[in-house]
C-alpha positions in Angstrom: 211.2 175.0 198.7 209.3 178.2 198.6 212.3 180.1 197.4 212.9 177.7 194.6 209.3 178.0 193.5 209.5 181.7 193.5 212.7 181.6 191.5 211.2 179.3 188.9 208.2 181.6 188.6 210.4 184.6 188.0 212.4 182.8 185.3 209.2 181.6 183.6 207.8 185.1 183.8 210.9 186.5 182.1 210.7 184.1 179.3 207.0 184.9 178.9 207.8 188.6 178.8 210.5 188.1 176.1 208.1 186.0 174.1 205.5 188.7 174.5 207.8 191.4 173.3 208.9 189.3 170.3 205.2 189.0 169.4 204.7 192.7 169.7 207.7 193.5 167.5 206.6 191.0 164.9 203.1 192.5 164.8 204.5 196.0 164.5 206.6 194.7 161.6 203.4 193.4 159.9 201.6 196.6 160.5 204.4 198.6 159.0 204.5 196.3 156.0 200.8 196.7 155.5 201.1 200.5 155.7 203.8 200.4 153.1 201.7 198.3 150.8 198.8 200.7 151.2 200.9 203.8 150.6 202.4 202.4 147.4 199.0 203.1 145.8 198.9 206.3 143.8 197.0 209.2 145.3 193.6 210.1 143.7 195.1 213.3 142.4 198.0 211.5 140.8 195.7 209.1 139.1 193.4 211.9 137.9 196.4 213.8 136.5 197.7 210.8 134.6 194.5 210.2 132.7 193.3 213.8 132.5 191.4 214.2 129.2 191.8 216.8 126.5 188.4 218.3 125.8 187.5 219.9 122.5 184.6 222.2 123.4 182.5 223.2 120.4 181.5 226.9 120.7 178.5 228.2 118.8 179.1 231.9 118.2 176.2 232.4 115.8 173.6 233.2 118.5 170.6 233.3 116.2 167.3 234.4 117.8 168.3 233.1 121.2 171.3 235.4 121.5 170.2 236.4 125.0 171.1 232.9 126.0 174.5 232.1 124.4 176.1 235.6 124.6 178.2 235.0 121.5 179.2 231.5 122.7 180.4 232.1 126.2 177.6 229.9 127.5 179.7 227.0 126.0 182.7 227.8 128.3 183.6 225.3 131.0 183.8 226.7 134.5 183.3 226.0 138.2 179.9 225.5 139.8 180.7 228.3 142.3 182.5 230.5 139.7 180.6 233.6 141.1 181.9 232.9 144.6 178.8 231.4 146.0 177.0 228.1 146.1 173.7 229.5 145.0 173.2 227.8 141.6 169.9 229.6 141.1 171.8 232.7 140.1 174.4 231.1 137.8 172.5 231.8 134.7 172.2 235.5 135.6 175.8 235.9 136.7 177.4 234.3 133.6 177.9 237.5 131.6 179.5 239.5 134.5 181.6 236.4 135.2 182.8 236.3 131.6 183.5 240.0 131.6 185.4 239.8 134.9 187.5 236.8 134.0 185.7 234.5 136.4 184.8 231.7 134.0 187.9 229.8 134.9 187.7 226.2 133.7 187.5 223.5 136.4 187.1 219.8 135.6 185.8 217.8 138.6 187.4 214.4 139.2 186.4 211.5 141.3 188.7 208.4 141.6 187.9 204.9 142.8 189.9 201.7 142.2 189.7 197.9 142.7 192.3 195.3 142.8 192.6 195.4 139.0 191.4 198.7 137.7 191.3 202.5 138.1 188.0 204.3 137.5 188.2 208.1 137.1 185.1 210.2 136.6 185.7 213.6 135.0 182.7 216.1 135.1 182.4 219.5 133.4 180.0 222.3 134.3 178.3 225.1 132.2 176.0 227.7 133.8 173.6 227.4 130.8 172.2 224.6 128.7 170.9 226.7 125.7 169.5 226.6 122.2 169.4 228.9 119.1 166.3 227.2 117.6 163.6 229.9 117.0 160.6 229.7 119.3 162.4 227.1 121.5 164.6 229.6 123.4 162.9 228.9 126.7 161.5 225.4 126.0 164.8 223.8 125.1 167.1 225.4 127.7 167.7 225.3 131.4 170.0 226.6 134.2 173.1 224.6 135.1 174.5 221.7 133.1 176.9 218.9 134.0 178.2 216.1 131.7 181.1 213.8 132.0 183.2 210.8 131.1 184.2 207.7 133.1 187.6 206.5 132.2 188.6 202.9 133.1 192.2 201.8 133.0 194.0 198.7 133.9 196.4 198.7 136.8 200.0 197.9 136.0 202.5 196.1 138.3 202.5 197.4 141.9 199.7 199.8 141.2 201.4 201.5 138.3 199.4 203.2 135.6 198.1 200.9 133.0 196.4 201.4 129.6 192.9 202.9 129.2 190.5 200.2 128.2 187.1 201.9 128.2 185.3 205.3 128.3 181.7 206.0 129.2 180.5 209.4 128.2 177.3 211.3 129.3 175.3 212.5 126.4 172.2 214.1 128.1 170.1 211.2 129.3 172.2 208.6 127.5 175.6 206.9 128.1 177.9 206.3 125.1 180.5 203.6 125.5 183.9 203.3 123.8 186.5 200.6 123.9 190.2 201.4 123.8 190.4 201.3 120.0 187.8 204.0 119.7 189.6 206.5 122.0 192.1 208.8 120.4 195.0 209.8 122.6 197.2 212.9 122.7 200.2 211.4 124.3 198.6 209.5 127.2 195.6 211.7 127.4 192.2 210.6 126.1 190.5 213.1 123.8 186.9 214.0 124.3 184.4 216.2 122.3 181.7 218.4 124.0 178.9 219.7 121.8 177.8 223.3 121.9 174.5 224.3 123.5 173.5 221.0 125.2 177.1 220.0 126.0 176.7 216.3 125.5 180.0 214.5 125.6 181.5 211.8 123.3 184.8 210.5 122.1 186.7 213.0 119.9 186.5 212.0 116.2 189.6 213.9 114.9 189.8 216.8 112.5 186.1 216.6 111.7 185.4 217.9 115.2 187.5 221.0 114.6 185.6 223.6 112.6 187.5 226.6 114.0 184.9 227.5 116.6 186.2 225.5 119.5 188.2 225.8 122.7 190.8 223.0 123.4 190.8 222.5 127.2 193.8 220.6 128.6 195.6 220.0 131.9 199.2 221.1 132.2 199.5 221.5 136.0 199.4 225.3 135.8 196.5 227.4 137.2 193.5 227.5 134.9 192.7 230.7 133.1 189.5 232.1 131.6 189.2 232.2 127.8 189.6 235.5 126.0 186.3 237.3 126.6 186.1 238.1 122.9 184.7 234.6 122.4 184.8 235.0 118.6 188.6 234.8 118.9 188.7 231.1 118.3 190.1 228.5 118.4 191.8 228.9 121.8 194.0 226.5 123.9 193.1 226.9 127.6 194.5 224.9 130.5 192.0 223.8 133.2 192.1 223.1 136.9 191.6 219.6 138.3 189.2 219.9 141.2 188.2 217.1 143.6 184.5 216.4 143.3 184.2 214.7 146.7 185.9 217.7 148.4 183.7 220.3 146.7 180.3 219.3 145.1 179.8 216.3 147.3 180.3 218.5 150.4 177.5 220.7 149.2 175.0 217.8 148.6 172.8 218.9 151.5 173.0 222.6 150.7 169.4 223.6 149.6 170.9 226.5 147.6 172.9 224.1 145.4 171.0 220.8 145.2 167.5 219.5 145.3 168.1 215.8 145.7 170.6 214.8 143.0 169.7 217.9 140.8 171.2 221.3 140.7 168.8 224.1 141.9 167.9 226.3 138.9 164.9 228.2 137.7 165.7 229.5 134.2 164.5 228.0 130.9 162.1 225.0 130.8 161.3 224.1 134.4 163.2 223.9 137.6 166.2 221.8 138.7 166.8 220.2 135.3 170.5 219.4 135.6 171.7 216.3 137.4 174.8 215.9 139.5 177.0 212.9 138.7 175.5 210.8 141.5 172.2 211.2 139.8 173.2 210.0 136.3 171.5 206.8 135.2 170.4 206.0 138.7 173.8 207.0 140.1 175.6 203.6 139.6 178.1 205.0 137.0 179.4 207.3 139.7 178.8 205.5 143.0 179.8 202.0 141.9 181.5 202.0 138.5 183.0 198.5 138.9 179.5 197.0 139.3 178.2 199.2 136.5 180.8 197.9 134.1 180.7 194.3 135.3 177.0 194.2 134.8 177.3 195.8 131.4 180.2 193.8 129.9 180.6 190.7 132.2 184.4 191.2 131.9 186.6 188.4 133.3 189.8 189.1 135.3 188.0 192.2 136.5 187.7 192.8 140.2 184.7 194.5 141.8 186.4 194.6 145.2 187.3 198.1 146.0 190.7 198.9 147.6 189.9 202.6 147.7 187.5 204.7 149.8 184.0 205.3 148.1 182.6 208.3 149.9 180.0 208.9 147.2 177.2 206.4 147.8 
């Protein structure tokens, strides 16, 4: 009797073990399937490349009485925040001329990508060492060290996370945000076209040939390393490719560096006051950068528009 009980126990145990292994295998299959679904999403860089804008940067070469600020228009060149090989933004005004002469004003456009179940949100930010003016008697009163403006591009997702059409753009124009629907955004191929003013560097949608007066640089992304414009800045127009640089891997990593940021503002001391330029997470209370889905849902009350993120959101 004992032997029979032992034998029955062993047989039951074997069946339990087989059942257990079947469950493990089934769970592993589910995990693998989930992993495949997640990896089918495009990378942040791929998304940023697909919607990378063309920027028409107006360049003011007239100088006027504030020529010590513009340096024949080179203050309108896009570059990296750490173009001078340090993260001390309090010397970026002073180092601009040597940076220009040494070919260091290489254009970088900072990107930050988030996405929900229905849409991609790509923030592109551009940096200039100087916000300047050529208005007499306002040379110091209407200028400041460091300047960052940008555009938030919103696009629909296609099937299986494929790239969909651009449906909206929000541009930063100083302390205001301009909004454009898809019919107001001119495309070059698939790339949205943006215009950046000289001096103050506010950004808006490109309006066509009226925004090309000969004194401009056309910045675009072609996958090649970015190059500095010709230092003879009067040799315009110029077509210059830019680098796409992750905002979260660069500027966001410096957010607690007292040489770079004071709260959500760049550290600077030239012109009218200190720390006058905001980082993207400081624009309009930060929501346009930190939670674009909520920002747009609150603004437009769109339907069939998810605010549930399926991407990481490290900038909060």
